[in-house]
C-alpha positions in Angstrom: 35.1 18.5 -44.7 32.7 19.2 -41.9 29.4 17.3 -42.0 26.4 19.4 -40.8 24.2 17.8 -38.2 21.1 16.0 -39.5 17.8 17.8 -39.3 15.0 16.2 -37.3 13.3 15.4 -40.6 16.4 13.5 -41.8 16.6 11.6 -38.6 12.9 10.6 -38.8 13.3 9.6 -42.5 16.3 7.4 -41.5 14.2 5.7 -38.9 11.4 5.1 -41.4 13.9 3.6 -43.8 15.3 1.3 -41.2 11.9 0.1 -40.2 11.0 -0.5 -43.8 14.1 -2.5 -44.4 13.7 -4.6 -41.2 10.1 -5.4 -42.2 11.0 -6.2 -45.8 13.9 -8.5 -44.5 11.4 -10.5 -42.5 12.9 -13.8 -41.3 16.0 -13.5 -43.4 19.1 -13.1 -41.4 20.9 -9.8 -41.2 24.1 -11.6 -42.3 22.6 -13.1 -45.4 20.9 -9.9 -46.4 24.0 -7.8 -45.8 26.2 -10.2 -47.8 23.8 -10.3 -50.7 23.9 -6.5 -50.8 27.7 -6.4 -50.6 27.5 -4.7 -47.2 28.9 -5.6 -43.8 26.3 -6.8 -41.3 27.4 -3.9 -39.1 26.5 -1.4 -41.8 23.1 -3.0 -42.3 22.5 -3.0 -38.6 23.3 0.8 -38.4 21.0 1.5 -41.3 18.1 -0.5 -39.8 18.5 1.1 -36.4 18.6 4.6 -37.9 22.2 5.3 -36.8 23.0 5.9 -40.5 20.1 8.0 -41.3 21.3 9.1 -44.8 22.9 6.1 -46.5 24.2 6.6 -50.0 21.8 6.1 -52.9 23.6 3.1 -54.3 23.4 1.5 -50.9 19.6 2.0 -50.7 19.2 0.8 -54.3 21.1 -2.4 -53.7 19.2 -3.1 -50.5 15.9 -2.5 -52.2 16.9 -4.9 -55.0 17.9 -7.6 -52.5 14.7 -7.2 -50.5 12.5 -7.0 -53.6 11.4 -3.4 -53.0 10.9 -0.9 -55.8 12.7 2.4 -55.3 9.4 4.2 -55.8 8.0 2.3 -52.9 11.0 3.0 -50.7 10.9 6.7 -51.6 7.2 6.9 -50.9 7.4 5.1 -47.6 10.4 7.0 -46.1 8.8 10.3 -46.9 5.4 9.5 -45.3 4.7 11.9 -42.5 2.6 9.4 -40.4 5.4 6.9 -40.0 3.4 4.0 -41.2 5.0 1.4 -43.4 3.2 -0.1 -46.4 5.5 -2.5 -48.3 3.1 -3.2 -51.1 1.7 0.2 -51.8 2.5 2.1 -54.9 4.1 5.5 -54.9 1.5 8.1 -54.0 3.0 10.8 -56.2 4.2 9.4 -59.5 5.9 12.8 -60.4 8.1 12.6 -57.3 11.4 10.9 -58.2 14.5 10.0 -56.3 16.7 11.6 -59.0 15.9 13.8 -62.0 
């Protein structure tokens, strides 16, 4: 199976996801966070750095749970066009869902 190259929008969204996760992790170590999520520290590092721009939904869900983030907040923040990160803000479009 050939994987198509990521679009610039997907790359940008991956970077926003990584920034959101880094900020939510705060002073917690990458090792502790990764192990709590059942991931390797290397996988978490790649996601936080944007090298894995499109992690699987279950991976995002478990990281959000470990970091105390709602999936609505994660979805809202990674789809912002201004790149700002607001950890506490509610989803701006309640009709916009991760899955239907």
